[in-house]
TORGU-632773 format. One record per residue (C-alpha): residue number from 1; y negated, x negated, z. Coordinates in nm, 2 decimals, padded with zeros to 4 digits. Last residue first. Layout:
<pts>
<pt pos="NUM" yy="Y" xx="X" zz="Z"/>
...
</pts>
This chain:
<pts>
<pt pos="181" yy="00.18" xx="-01.92" zz="-02.24"/>
<pt pos="180" yy="00.33" xx="-01.59" zz="-02.16"/>
<pt pos="179" yy="00.68" xx="-01.53" zz="-02.11"/>
<pt pos="178" yy="00.95" xx="-01.35" zz="-02.28"/>
<pt pos="177" yy="01.10" xx="-01.66" zz="-02.45"/>
<pt pos="176" yy="00.78" xx="-01.80" zz="-02.57"/>
<pt pos="175" yy="00.87" xx="-01.85" zz="-02.94"/>
<pt pos="174" yy="00.99" xx="-01.48" zz="-02.94"/>
<pt pos="173" yy="01.37" xx="-01.40" zz="-02.96"/>
<pt pos="172" yy="01.38" xx="-01.34" zz="-02.60"/>
<pt pos="171" yy="01.73" xx="-01.39" zz="-02.41"/>
<pt pos="170" yy="01.84" xx="-01.10" zz="-02.22"/>
<pt pos="169" yy="01.94" xx="-01.13" zz="-01.86"/>
<pt pos="168" yy="02.26" xx="-01.01" zz="-01.74"/>
<pt pos="167" yy="02.22" xx="-00.80" zz="-01.41"/>
<pt pos="166" yy="02.18" xx="-00.99" zz="-01.09"/>
<pt pos="165" yy="02.49" xx="-00.94" zz="-00.87"/>
<pt pos="164" yy="02.51" xx="-00.69" zz="-00.61"/>
<pt pos="163" yy="02.46" xx="-00.82" zz="-00.25"/>
<pt pos="162" yy="02.32" xx="-00.46" zz="-00.12"/>
<pt pos="161" yy="02.39" xx="-00.20" zz="-00.38"/>
<pt pos="160" yy="02.62" xx="00.03" zz="-00.13"/>
<pt pos="159" yy="02.33" xx="-00.03" zz="00.15"/>
<pt pos="158" yy="02.40" xx="-00.18" zz="00.47"/>
<pt pos="157" yy="02.22" xx="-00.48" zz="00.44"/>
<pt pos="156" yy="01.93" xx="-00.29" zz="00.29"/>
<pt pos="155" yy="01.93" xx="-00.05" zz="00.59"/>
<pt pos="154" yy="01.92" xx="-00.32" zz="00.85"/>
<pt pos="153" yy="01.64" xx="-00.47" zz="00.64"/>
<pt pos="152" yy="01.44" xx="-00.15" zz="00.65"/>
<pt pos="151" yy="01.50" xx="-00.08" zz="01.02"/>
<pt pos="150" yy="01.35" xx="-00.44" zz="01.09"/>
<pt pos="149" yy="01.05" xx="-00.37" zz="00.84"/>
<pt pos="148" yy="00.99" xx="-00.04" zz="01.03"/>
<pt pos="147" yy="00.98" xx="-00.22" zz="01.37"/>
<pt pos="146" yy="00.75" xx="-00.52" zz="01.25"/>
<pt pos="145" yy="00.49" xx="-00.29" zz="01.07"/>
<pt pos="144" yy="00.54" xx="-00.24" zz="00.69"/>
<pt pos="143" yy="00.38" xx="-00.44" zz="00.43"/>
<pt pos="142" yy="00.67" xx="-00.66" zz="00.33"/>
<pt pos="141" yy="00.87" xx="-00.35" zz="00.30"/>
<pt pos="140" yy="00.64" xx="-00.28" zz="-00.02"/>
<pt pos="139" yy="00.78" xx="-00.59" zz="-00.20"/>
<pt pos="138" yy="00.52" xx="-00.85" zz="-00.30"/>
<pt pos="137" yy="00.62" xx="-01.09" zz="-00.56"/>
<pt pos="136" yy="00.23" xx="-01.08" zz="-00.70"/>
<pt pos="135" yy="00.34" xx="-00.86" zz="-01.02"/>
<pt pos="134" yy="00.55" xx="-00.65" zz="-00.78"/>
<pt pos="133" yy="00.20" xx="-00.59" zz="-00.54"/>
<pt pos="132" yy="00.06" xx="-00.49" zz="-00.86"/>
<pt pos="131" yy="00.34" xx="-00.20" zz="-00.89"/>
<pt pos="130" yy="00.26" xx="-00.07" zz="-00.53"/>
<pt pos="129" yy="-00.10" xx="-00.09" zz="-00.56"/>
<pt pos="128" yy="-00.09" xx="00.12" zz="-00.87"/>
<pt pos="127" yy="00.17" xx="00.34" zz="-00.72"/>
<pt pos="126" yy="-00.04" xx="00.42" zz="-00.41"/>
<pt pos="125" yy="-00.37" xx="00.49" zz="-00.59"/>
<pt pos="124" yy="-00.20" xx="00.74" zz="-00.81"/>
<pt pos="123" yy="-00.01" xx="00.91" zz="-00.50"/>
<pt pos="122" yy="-00.35" xx="00.91" zz="-00.31"/>
<pt pos="121" yy="-00.64" xx="00.84" zz="-00.53"/>
<pt pos="120" yy="-00.71" xx="00.69" zz="-00.87"/>
<pt pos="119" yy="-00.95" xx="00.53" zz="-01.11"/>
<pt pos="118" yy="-00.79" xx="00.35" zz="-01.44"/>
<pt pos="117" yy="-01.01" xx="00.13" zz="-01.64"/>
<pt pos="116" yy="-00.91" xx="00.00" zz="-02.00"/>
<pt pos="115" yy="-00.97" xx="-00.30" zz="-02.19"/>
<pt pos="114" yy="-00.80" xx="-00.30" zz="-02.54"/>
<pt pos="113" yy="-00.53" xx="-00.58" zz="-02.58"/>
<pt pos="112" yy="-00.28" xx="-00.36" zz="-02.77"/>
<pt pos="111" yy="-00.06" xx="-00.31" zz="-02.47"/>
<pt pos="110" yy="-00.35" xx="-00.16" zz="-02.27"/>
<pt pos="109" yy="-00.58" xx="-00.41" zz="-02.07"/>
<pt pos="108" yy="-00.69" xx="-00.43" zz="-01.71"/>
<pt pos="107" yy="-00.92" xx="-00.29" zz="-01.47"/>
<pt pos="106" yy="-00.79" xx="-00.08" zz="-01.17"/>
<pt pos="105" yy="-01.01" xx="00.11" zz="-00.93"/>
<pt pos="104" yy="-00.83" xx="00.20" zz="-00.62"/>
<pt pos="103" yy="-00.83" xx="00.49" zz="-00.37"/>
<pt pos="102" yy="-00.66" xx="00.57" zz="-00.04"/>
<pt pos="101" yy="-00.59" xx="00.20" zz="00.04"/>
<pt pos="100" yy="-00.23" xx="00.18" zz="00.14"/>
<pt pos="99" yy="-00.04" xx="00.20" zz="00.47"/>
<pt pos="98" yy="00.34" xx="00.25" zz="00.43"/>
<pt pos="97" yy="00.57" xx="00.51" zz="00.55"/>
<pt pos="96" yy="00.92" xx="00.43" zz="00.45"/>
<pt pos="95" yy="01.16" xx="00.54" zz="00.18"/>
<pt pos="94" yy="01.53" xx="00.38" zz="00.08"/>
<pt pos="93" yy="01.75" xx="00.53" zz="-00.17"/>
<pt pos="92" yy="01.73" xx="00.26" zz="-00.41"/>
<pt pos="91" yy="01.54" xx="-00.05" zz="-00.32"/>
<pt pos="90" yy="01.46" xx="-00.19" zz="-00.67"/>
<pt pos="89" yy="01.35" xx="00.17" zz="-00.76"/>
<pt pos="88" yy="01.10" xx="00.14" zz="-00.45"/>
<pt pos="87" yy="01.00" xx="00.40" zz="-00.19"/>
<pt pos="86" yy="00.68" xx="00.49" zz="00.00"/>
<pt pos="85" yy="00.62" xx="00.78" zz="00.25"/>
<pt pos="84" yy="00.25" xx="00.79" zz="00.37"/>
<pt pos="83" yy="-00.04" xx="00.63" zz="00.52"/>
<pt pos="82" yy="-00.36" xx="00.62" zz="00.36"/>
<pt pos="81" yy="-00.68" xx="00.43" zz="00.38"/>
<pt pos="80" yy="-01.03" xx="00.45" zz="00.35"/>
<pt pos="79" yy="-01.18" xx="00.09" zz="00.25"/>
<pt pos="78" yy="-01.13" xx="00.17" zz="-00.11"/>
<pt pos="77" yy="-00.95" xx="-00.09" zz="-00.33"/>
<pt pos="76" yy="-01.07" xx="-00.29" zz="-00.64"/>
<pt pos="75" yy="-00.78" xx="-00.39" zz="-00.84"/>
<pt pos="74" yy="-00.75" xx="-00.65" zz="-01.13"/>
<pt pos="73" yy="-00.44" xx="-00.55" zz="-01.36"/>
<pt pos="72" yy="-00.32" xx="-00.79" zz="-01.64"/>
<pt pos="71" yy="-00.15" xx="-00.52" zz="-01.84"/>
<pt pos="70" yy="-00.16" xx="-00.15" zz="-01.75"/>
<pt pos="69" yy="00.08" xx="00.14" zz="-01.83"/>
<pt pos="68" yy="00.04" xx="00.50" zz="-01.86"/>
<pt pos="67" yy="00.20" xx="00.86" zz="-01.81"/>
<pt pos="66" yy="00.00" xx="01.12" zz="-01.64"/>
<pt pos="65" yy="00.19" xx="01.42" zz="-01.53"/>
<pt pos="64" yy="00.10" xx="01.38" zz="-01.16"/>
<pt pos="63" yy="00.20" xx="01.03" zz="-01.17"/>
<pt pos="62" yy="00.40" xx="00.83" zz="-01.44"/>
<pt pos="61" yy="00.34" xx="00.46" zz="-01.42"/>
<pt pos="60" yy="00.42" xx="00.13" zz="-01.63"/>
<pt pos="59" yy="00.35" xx="-00.21" zz="-01.52"/>
<pt pos="58" yy="00.25" xx="-00.53" zz="-01.68"/>
<pt pos="57" yy="00.19" xx="-00.89" zz="-01.53"/>
<pt pos="56" yy="00.47" xx="-01.10" zz="-01.68"/>
<pt pos="55" yy="00.78" xx="-01.23" zz="-01.52"/>
<pt pos="54" yy="01.03" xx="-01.02" zz="-01.71"/>
<pt pos="53" yy="01.36" xx="-00.95" zz="-01.50"/>
<pt pos="52" yy="01.35" xx="-00.57" zz="-01.55"/>
<pt pos="51" yy="01.20" xx="-00.53" zz="-01.19"/>
<pt pos="50" yy="00.96" xx="-00.81" zz="-01.29"/>
<pt pos="49" yy="00.81" xx="-00.59" zz="-01.57"/>
<pt pos="48" yy="00.67" xx="-00.35" zz="-01.29"/>
<pt pos="47" yy="00.80" xx="00.01" zz="-01.27"/>
<pt pos="46" yy="00.61" xx="00.32" zz="-01.16"/>
<pt pos="45" yy="00.66" xx="00.68" zz="-01.04"/>
<pt pos="44" yy="01.04" xx="00.67" zz="-01.09"/>
<pt pos="43" yy="01.33" xx="00.86" zz="-01.24"/>
<pt pos="42" yy="01.55" xx="00.65" zz="-01.31"/>
<pt pos="41" yy="01.52" xx="00.75" zz="-01.67"/>
<pt pos="40" yy="01.16" xx="00.79" zz="-01.67"/>
<pt pos="39" yy="01.10" xx="00.43" zz="-01.53"/>
<pt pos="38" yy="01.39" xx="00.27" zz="-01.77"/>
<pt pos="37" yy="01.20" xx="00.46" zz="-02.07"/>
<pt pos="36" yy="00.86" xx="00.36" zz="-01.96"/>
<pt pos="35" yy="00.95" xx="00.00" zz="-01.89"/>
<pt pos="34" yy="01.15" xx="-00.04" zz="-02.19"/>
<pt pos="33" yy="00.83" xx="00.09" zz="-02.41"/>
<pt pos="32" yy="00.62" xx="-00.15" zz="-02.22"/>
<pt pos="31" yy="00.84" xx="-00.42" zz="-02.33"/>
<pt pos="30" yy="00.86" xx="-00.30" zz="-02.68"/>
<pt pos="29" yy="00.47" xx="-00.34" zz="-02.70"/>
<pt pos="28" yy="00.49" xx="-00.66" zz="-02.52"/>
<pt pos="27" yy="00.74" xx="-00.78" zz="-02.80"/>
<pt pos="26" yy="00.52" xx="-00.64" zz="-03.09"/>
<pt pos="25" yy="00.22" xx="-00.85" zz="-02.98"/>
<pt pos="24" yy="-00.06" xx="-00.89" zz="-02.72"/>
<pt pos="23" yy="-00.04" xx="-01.23" zz="-02.64"/>
<pt pos="22" yy="-00.19" xx="-01.38" zz="-02.31"/>
<pt pos="21" yy="-00.01" xx="-01.18" zz="-02.06"/>
<pt pos="20" yy="-00.06" xx="-01.32" zz="-01.71"/>
<pt pos="19" yy="00.22" xx="-01.48" zz="-01.56"/>
<pt pos="18" yy="00.41" xx="-01.30" zz="-01.28"/>
<pt pos="17" yy="00.41" xx="-01.43" zz="-00.94"/>
<pt pos="16" yy="00.79" xx="-01.47" zz="-00.83"/>
<pt pos="15" yy="00.97" xx="-01.27" zz="-00.53"/>
<pt pos="14" yy="01.11" xx="-01.01" zz="-00.76"/>
<pt pos="13" yy="01.25" xx="-01.27" zz="-00.98"/>
<pt pos="12" yy="01.44" xx="-01.40" zz="-00.70"/>
<pt pos="11" yy="01.67" xx="-01.10" zz="-00.70"/>
<pt pos="10" yy="01.74" xx="-00.99" zz="-00.34"/>
<pt pos="9" yy="01.60" xx="-00.64" zz="-00.39"/>
<pt pos="8" yy="01.77" xx="-00.51" zz="-00.69"/>
<pt pos="7" yy="01.65" xx="-00.57" zz="-01.06"/>
<pt pos="6" yy="01.67" xx="-00.27" zz="-01.26"/>
<pt pos="5" yy="01.90" xx="-00.24" zz="-01.57"/>
<pt pos="4" yy="01.75" xx="-00.14" zz="-01.89"/>
<pt pos="3" yy="01.69" xx="00.19" zz="-02.07"/>
<pt pos="2" yy="01.61" xx="00.10" zz="-02.42"/>
<pt pos="1" yy="01.39" xx="00.00" zz="-02.69"/>
</pts>
């Protein structure tokens, strides 16, 4: 278990649709631990597996003192919306107002394969939606209005980290090479 480099905007893995987890094994538990440690070291409110270069439907979160994770999330969103600041560990230092559902019911699994339901509003709802978007290859700036998105793209081009090479990819010793089958 370790703190792992976070993939930055522009890395192709961030635009891929992550694969569902089908094997709840030690490798998955190690991934959840790596996500948790990396998220807390950053620090961040959430981190999805694609941000570590792993194309699996897993994310961790730490909101209002609640630490957790979710595997293979399925969301039900409230009709009520919220508009507020949002940032991303894959776009360090950038924050923009983003419209999200005010509440969410997220169903999925723990790293052990046990069913779990997470209900949240405000920041927890925002975080769960943000991380689930990562699993679908969506980055929060995709949800901004045209003017804010243009400003975000300009800020990305001017950022110190823009154009940084992708970190070294770890090769999995697991027979599926880090991908669910």
